[in-house]
C-alpha positions as CSV (number, residue, x, y, z in Angstrom):
1,X,11.6,287.0,261.5
2,X,12.4,283.3,260.6
3,X,9.4,280.8,260.7
4,X,10.8,278.8,263.2
5,X,10.2,279.3,266.9
6,X,12.8,279.2,270.0
7,X,13.7,275.6,270.9
8,X,12.2,275.3,274.4
9,X,15.2,275.5,277.2
10,X,17.8,276.4,275.0
11,X,19.4,279.9,275.4
12,X,22.1,281.7,273.1
13,X,25.6,281.8,274.7
14,X,27.1,285.6,274.1
15,X,30.3,286.7,274.6
16,X,31.6,290.4,274.1
17,X,34.9,290.2,272.1
18,X,36.6,293.2,273.2
19,X,38.8,294.5,270.4
20,X,40.8,297.9,271.5
21,X,39.1,300.5,269.8
22,X,36.3,298.1,268.2
23,X,36.5,295.5,265.5
24,X,36.5,297.7,262.7
25,X,39.9,298.5,261.3
26,X,39.2,302.4,261.4
27,X,36.6,302.0,264.5
28,X,39.2,303.9,266.8
29,X,38.5,306.9,264.4
30,X,34.9,306.9,264.6
31,X,32.8,310.0,266.0
32,X,32.2,308.7,269.8
33,X,35.3,306.4,270.0
34,X,38.0,307.3,272.8
35,X,41.1,306.3,271.4
36,X,42.8,308.6,274.5
37,X,41.7,305.7,276.6
38,X,42.6,302.6,275.2
39,X,45.4,302.5,277.9
40,X,42.9,303.0,280.5
41,X,42.2,300.0,282.6
42,X,38.9,301.7,283.5
43,X,37.7,301.8,280.1
44,X,38.0,297.9,279.9
45,X,36.4,297.9,283.3
46,X,33.5,299.6,282.3
47,X,33.0,298.2,279.5
48,X,32.7,294.4,281.2
49,X,30.3,295.9,283.6
50,X,28.3,296.9,280.8
51,X,28.3,293.3,279.6
52,X,27.3,292.1,283.3
53,X,24.5,294.5,283.2
54,X,23.2,292.9,279.9
55,X,23.9,289.4,281.0
56,X,26.2,288.3,278.6
57,X,27.9,285.0,279.0
58,X,31.7,286.4,279.1
59,X,34.1,288.9,277.7
60,X,36.8,287.7,275.4
61,X,40.4,289.2,275.0
62,X,42.5,288.0,272.0
63,X,46.5,288.5,272.6
64,X,49.7,287.8,271.1
65,X,53.5,287.8,272.0
66,X,54.7,290.4,269.3
67,X,53.9,293.7,268.2
68,X,52.2,293.7,264.7
69,X,54.0,295.6,262.1
70,X,50.6,297.4,261.0
71,X,50.6,299.8,264.1
72,X,50.9,302.7,262.2
73,X,46.8,303.0,261.3
74,X,45.1,300.7,263.6
75,X,45.1,300.1,267.6
76,X,46.9,296.7,267.7
77,X,48.1,297.1,271.1
78,X,46.6,295.7,274.0
79,X,47.2,294.6,278.1
80,X,48.0,291.2,279.0
81,X,44.9,289.5,279.1
82,X,45.1,287.5,282.8
83,X,46.5,290.6,284.2
84,X,43.4,292.7,282.9
85,X,41.0,290.0,283.6
86,X,42.1,289.9,287.2
87,X,41.3,293.9,287.3
88,X,37.8,293.4,285.6
89,X,37.2,290.3,288.5
90,X,37.7,292.7,290.7
91,X,34.6,295.1,289.7
92,X,32.2,292.4,288.3
93,X,30.6,289.2,290.1
94,X,29.2,287.2,287.2
95,X,30.7,287.6,283.8
96,X,32.8,285.2,282.4
97,X,36.5,285.8,281.7
98,X,38.1,284.7,278.7
99,X,41.5,285.4,277.9
100,X,44.2,284.3,275.0
101,X,47.0,282.3,276.0
102,X,49.7,281.0,273.7
103,X,51.2,277.1,274.3
104,X,54.1,278.1,271.9
105,X,55.5,280.9,274.4
106,X,54.1,280.0,277.8
107,X,55.1,277.2,280.5
108,X,52.6,275.0,281.5
109,X,53.5,275.3,285.1
110,X,53.4,279.3,284.8
111,X,49.9,279.4,283.0
112,X,48.5,276.7,284.9
113,X,49.0,279.1,288.2
114,X,48.0,282.2,286.3
115,X,44.3,280.8,285.1
116,X,44.3,278.5,288.5
117,X,44.7,281.9,290.3
118,X,42.0,284.0,287.7
119,X,39.3,281.4,288.7
120,X,39.6,281.4,292.2
121,X,39.9,285.5,292.0
122,X,36.7,285.8,290.4
123,X,35.0,282.8,291.9
124,X,34.9,280.5,289.5
125,X,34.5,282.8,286.1
126,X,38.0,282.0,284.4
127,X,38.0,280.9,280.7
128,X,41.4,279.7,278.6
129,X,41.5,280.6,274.9
130,X,44.3,278.0,273.7
131,X,46.0,279.4,270.7
132,X,49.4,278.4,269.2
133,X,51.4,281.1,267.9
134,X,52.0,281.7,264.3
135,X,53.5,285.5,263.9
136,X,56.8,285.2,262.3
137,X,58.1,288.0,264.1
138,X,57.6,286.6,267.7
139,X,60.4,283.9,267.9
140,X,62.8,287.0,268.1
141,X,61.0,288.0,271.6
142,X,62.2,284.6,272.9
143,X,65.6,284.3,271.5
144,X,64.6,281.8,268.9
145,X,65.8,282.7,265.3
146,X,62.6,282.1,263.8
147,X,59.1,280.7,264.9
148,X,58.5,276.9,265.4
149,X,57.0,275.2,262.5
150,X,53.0,274.8,262.2
151,X,53.7,270.9,263.1
152,X,55.6,271.8,266.1
153,X,53.3,274.1,267.2
154,X,50.7,271.8,266.9
155,X,52.3,269.3,268.7
156,X,53.5,271.1,271.7
157,X,50.2,272.4,271.9
158,X,48.5,269.1,272.6
159,X,51.0,268.0,275.2
160,X,50.6,271.6,276.1
161,X,47.1,271.3,277.6
162,X,47.5,267.4,278.7
163,X,50.0,268.7,281.3
164,X,48.2,271.7,282.3
165,X,44.8,269.8,282.7
166,X,47.0,267.2,285.0
167,X,48.4,270.0,286.9
168,X,44.5,271.7,287.5
169,X,43.7,268.3,288.6
170,X,46.8,267.5,291.1
171,X,44.5,268.8,294.1
172,X,41.6,266.7,294.8
173,X,38.3,268.8,295.5
174,X,38.7,268.0,298.9
175,X,42.3,268.1,299.6
176,X,42.3,271.6,301.7
177,X,40.7,270.8,305.0
178,X,41.8,273.9,307.0
179,X,40.3,271.9,310.2
180,X,41.6,274.1,313.1
181,X,41.0,271.6,315.5
182,X,42.6,268.5,314.2
183,X,45.6,270.8,313.0
184,X,45.3,269.4,309.2
185,X,45.4,272.2,307.0
186,X,45.5,269.7,303.4
187,X,44.9,266.1,303.2
188,X,48.4,265.4,301.2
189,X,47.3,262.2,300.5
190,X,45.1,264.0,298.2
191,X,47.9,266.0,296.0
192,X,49.3,264.1,293.6
193,X,52.9,264.6,291.9
194,X,51.7,264.5,287.9
195,X,55.4,263.2,287.2
196,X,54.7,263.9,283.6
197,X,58.0,263.2,281.1
198,X,56.9,263.8,277.7
199,X,58.3,265.2,274.2
200,X,58.2,269.0,275.0
201,X,58.2,269.1,278.8
202,X,59.1,267.2,282.2
203,X,57.0,268.5,284.9
204,X,56.8,266.9,288.2
205,X,54.1,268.8,289.8
206,X,51.7,269.1,292.0
207,X,50.4,272.6,291.7
208,X,51.0,275.2,294.2
209,X,46.9,276.1,294.7
210,X,44.1,274.1,295.5
211,X,41.6,273.1,292.9
212,X,39.7,276.1,291.4
213,X,36.0,276.5,291.8
214,X,35.4,274.9,288.0
215,X,37.3,272.6,289.0
216,X,39.6,273.7,285.5
217,X,38.6,277.1,283.8
218,X,36.6,276.6,280.5
219,X,38.7,275.6,277.5
220,X,38.2,277.7,274.3
221,X,39.8,277.2,271.3
222,X,40.0,279.5,267.9
223,X,40.5,278.5,264.8
224,X,38.6,276.3,261.8
225,X,41.3,274.0,259.8
226,X,41.6,270.6,259.4
227,X,44.0,270.4,262.4
228,X,42.1,273.5,264.6
229,X,39.0,270.9,264.3
230,X,40.5,267.8,265.5
231,X,42.2,269.9,268.5
232,X,38.6,271.8,269.3
233,X,36.8,268.1,269.0
234,X,39.5,267.2,271.6
235,X,39.8,269.7,274.2
236,X,37.6,272.4,273.6
237,X,34.7,273.7,275.5
238,X,33.7,276.5,273.6
239,X,34.9,277.3,269.9
240,X,35.3,280.7,268.4
241,X,34.9,280.5,264.8
242,X,34.3,282.7,261.5
243,X,32.0,282.2,258.7
244,X,30.6,284.5,256.1
245,X,27.5,282.1,255.0
246,X,24.6,280.0,256.6
247,X,25.8,277.2,255.2
248,X,29.4,277.2,255.9
249,X,28.9,277.8,259.4
250,X,26.2,274.5,259.6
251,X,29.1,272.7,257.7
252,X,31.6,273.3,260.4
253,X,28.9,272.9,263.5
254,X,27.6,269.7,262.0
255,X,31.5,268.3,261.8
256,X,32.6,269.8,265.2
257,X,29.7,267.6,266.8
258,X,30.2,264.6,264.6
259,X,34.2,264.6,265.7
260,X,33.5,265.5,269.5
261,X,31.1,262.8,269.5
262,X,33.6,260.0,268.0
263,X,35.7,260.9,270.7
264,X,33.2,260.1,273.2
265,X,32.3,263.5,274.3
266,X,28.9,264.9,274.5
267,X,28.8,267.2,271.8
268,X,26.2,269.5,273.6
269,X,29.3,270.2,276.1
270,X,30.7,272.1,273.1
271,X,29.6,275.5,272.5
272,X,30.0,276.9,268.7
273,X,30.3,280.7,269.0
274,X,30.9,282.4,265.2
275,X,31.9,286.0,265.4
276,X,29.3,288.4,264.5
277,X,29.6,292.2,264.0
278,X,26.5,294.4,263.8
279,X,25.8,297.3,261.9
280,X,22.6,298.7,263.4
281,X,20.9,301.5,262.4
282,X,16.9,302.2,262.8
283,X,16.0,301.6,258.9
284,X,18.4,299.8,256.5
285,X,18.9,303.1,254.8
286,X,20.4,303.9,258.1
287,X,22.4,301.0,258.7
288,X,24.3,301.1,255.4
289,X,25.2,304.5,255.6
290,X,26.4,303.9,259.1
291,X,29.0,301.0,257.4
292,X,29.6,303.4,254.6
293,X,30.9,305.8,257.3
294,X,33.1,303.1,258.5
295,X,34.7,302.4,255.5
296,X,35.6,306.2,254.6
297,X,38.0,306.0,257.4
298,X,39.9,302.9,256.0
299,X,43.2,303.3,255.6
300,X,44.2,301.3,252.0
301,X,47.7,300.7,253.3
302,X,46.6,299.3,256.2
303,X,43.8,296.8,254.7
304,X,46.4,295.9,252.3
305,X,49.1,294.7,254.8
306,X,45.8,293.0,256.7
307,X,45.4,291.2,253.4
308,X,48.6,290.3,252.9
309,X,49.0,288.3,256.3
310,X,45.6,286.6,255.5
311,X,46.8,285.3,251.8
312,X,50.2,285.8,251.2
313,X,49.3,288.3,248.3
314,X,50.5,292.0,248.2
315,X,48.4,293.8,246.1
316,X,50.3,297.3,247.1
317,X,50.1,299.4,243.7
318,X,47.2,297.9,242.1
319,X,44.1,299.6,240.9
320,X,41.9,299.2,244.1
321,X,38.6,299.8,241.7
322,X,39.9,297.0,239.3
323,X,39.0,293.5,239.3
324,X,40.8,291.1,242.3
325,X,43.5,289.4,240.7
326,X,42.5,285.9,241.4
327,X,44.7,284.3,239.8
328,X,47.7,285.4,241.8
329,X,46.6,284.0,244.8
330,X,49.1,280.7,245.9
331,X,46.7,278.2,247.0
332,X,49.6,275.9,247.2
333,X,51.4,277.7,249.8
334,X,51.3,277.0,254.1
335,X,48.7,279.8,253.9
336,X,46.6,277.5,252.0
337,X,45.6,275.5,254.7
338,X,44.6,278.3,257.0
339,X,41.2,278.5,257.6
340,X,41.2,282.6,257.0
341,X,42.9,281.7,254.0
342,X,39.8,279.8,252.8
343,X,37.3,282.3,254.0
344,X,39.4,284.9,252.0
345,X,39.3,282.8,248.7
346,X,36.0,281.9,249.0
347,X,34.8,285.8,249.6
348,X,36.2,286.1,246.1
349,X,35.0,282.9,244.2
350,X,31.7,283.8,245.2
351,X,31.3,287.5,245.0
352,X,33.7,288.7,242.5
353,X,34.6,291.9,244.2
354,X,37.2,294.4,243.1
355,X,40.2,295.0,245.5
356,X,38.6,298.4,247.2
357,X,35.2,296.0,247.8
358,X,37.3,293.1,249.3
359,X,39.4,295.1,251.8
360,X,36.1,296.9,252.7
361,X,34.5,293.4,253.6
362,X,37.5,292.4,255.6
363,X,37.7,295.7,257.2
364,X,34.5,295.4,259.2
365,X,35.7,292.3,261.3
366,X,38.6,290.5,259.6
367,X,36.6,287.8,257.6
368,X,34.0,287.8,260.6
369,X,30.0,287.9,259.5
370,X,29.2,291.2,259.2
371,X,25.3,291.9,259.4
372,X,24.4,295.6,258.1
373,X,20.5,296.6,259.3
374,X,17.9,296.9,261.5
375,X,17.9,295.6,265.4
376,X,15.2,293.2,263.8
377,X,17.3,291.9,261.1
378,X,20.0,291.6,263.2
379,X,17.8,289.3,265.9
380,X,16.5,287.6,262.9
381,X,20.1,286.7,261.5
382,X,21.3,285.4,265.0
383,X,18.0,283.6,265.4
384,X,18.6,281.7,262.5
385,X,21.8,280.5,262.5
386,X,21.0,279.7,266.3
387,X,18.1,277.5,265.6
388,X,19.2,276.3,261.8
389,X,22.3,273.9,263.3
390,X,25.0,276.6,262.5
391,X,25.7,278.1,266.0
392,X,25.3,277.8,269.7
393,X,25.6,281.3,270.1
394,X,28.3,284.2,269.3
395,X,31.2,286.4,269.8
396,X,29.5,289.7,269.7
397,X,32.3,292.4,267.6
398,X,31.0,295.5,268.0
399,X,32.6,298.1,265.5
400,X,33.3,300.7,267.6
401,X,33.5,301.1,271.4
402,X,31.7,301.5,273.8
403,X,29.2,302.9,271.5
404,X,28.6,299.9,269.3
405,X,28.2,297.4,271.9
406,X,25.8,300.0,273.7
407,X,23.4,299.8,270.8
408,X,23.4,296.2,270.7
409,X,22.4,295.9,274.1
410,X,19.9,298.1,274.0
411,X,18.2,297.5,270.5
412,X,18.4,293.7,270.0
413,X,19.0,291.9,273.2
414,X,15.7,293.0,274.1
415,X,14.3,291.5,270.8
416,X,16.1,288.3,271.7
417,X,14.6,288.4,275.1
418,X,11.0,288.7,273.6
419,X,11.6,285.5,271.5
420,X,12.7,283.5,274.6
421,X,16.5,283.1,273.1
422,X,18.3,285.1,275.9
423,X,18.1,285.3,279.6
424,X,16.8,287.9,281.7
425,X,18.9,286.8,284.5
426,X,22.0,284.7,285.2
427,X,20.9,281.2,286.9
428,X,24.5,280.6,288.3
429,X,27.8,282.3,289.3
430,X,30.6,280.6,287.2
431,X,31.3,280.7,283.5
432,X,30.4,276.4,283.2
433,X,27.0,277.8,285.0
434,X,26.4,280.2,282.1
435,X,27.5,277.4,279.4
436,X,26.0,274.8,281.0
437,X,29.0,272.8,281.2
438,X,29.9,270.1,283.9
439,X,32.3,270.5,286.3
440,X,34.8,267.8,285.7
441,X,35.9,265.4,288.1
442,X,39.9,265.4,288.7
443,X,41.6,262.9,286.7
444,X,43.5,261.7,289.7
445,X,40.4,261.0,292.2
446,X,38.7,259.3,289.4
447,X,42.0,256.8,288.9
448,X,42.2,256.3,292.7
449,X,38.4,255.6,293.0
450,X,39.0,253.2,289.7
451,X,41.5,251.0,291.5
452,X,40.2,251.4,295.4
């Protein structure tokens, strides 16, 4: 157990990152998984209910608007998250609901309506994971000859978030009157056309729905590149990131908090949440055997395709048990600025793995932190990162579902609670409550008060 004790009044944030079949690339093959239910909404509803019973802050769903090329060997299909989260909202009452939506292939008005609806339906539990879409095959699904460039995607994303924020603010909190005596349903003086004219969007507004319980859904961002950090410092209230070492996580954490403060934001209002994928056994030997069981299910063709996506290097035909050919990696190409590229390169330089060792390392959680050990060891790692400037909490990524989460909830959470690091009951009802975030004022109401 780490020498330091829990910091008073500071609690871990824990999200359950739900990936179909689990986060090990072969998790769907593991005994006890239920791959026949991956297209069953009740499968995800039941999992969210278990996370709520464990008092987790939120469930989290990734998404992308294209079918990956490597569907043959892994559970790469998924529901559209907002639809699924609405179904989950109907069978839960407290847990946060975070879904991914791309600024590259949505329109601001439509997306603002979708998330506002989820926030209303759930009583204030919605979170938007803001991403751009880099998948090369996505553009063809939207009538484009190719995916927009990295620079164009980023410029559109910034303007997109600004427009959506204005739309969510376009109704002041007290604009909905609903007074049958006076006959006034809404005070239209407190409903504002946003009149946005920019490089990418022209949106008149206002939104055709009242302001949501949270004011705005929680803004979440995933990505650790230099551009991603700048974007997160400006907008994000929670950041999903990947790190392999405590030192790397500490460096990222310090940089994000520094950039946030430099922009005049409160660094405490940005939750930094690395991914962690635990392989839990009653002994170290049992945990290592569990990890080896998963890796024995790997399909090398899938693993090599994943590696190619991360670093742009096709190693098909190479000896898997030979040394990794570090000299073949092109660090000057467009992938060279990507955070996951640099993470993989760091593993190669630090550990000098064989090709097989590297793909096994990445198979566990696509480059997120894999911890293999007893419940005490998992809890120790979480506490060490939490108390030493590396994380405000974690996105928990079970290797397989539902079993991998059930073991974590039953065996690791009690240790964290005993150490005073995680709640025993919810103290609020919204995702902002869980994260300790303020409810923002409408910028239009603020502007009116400033000129009054």
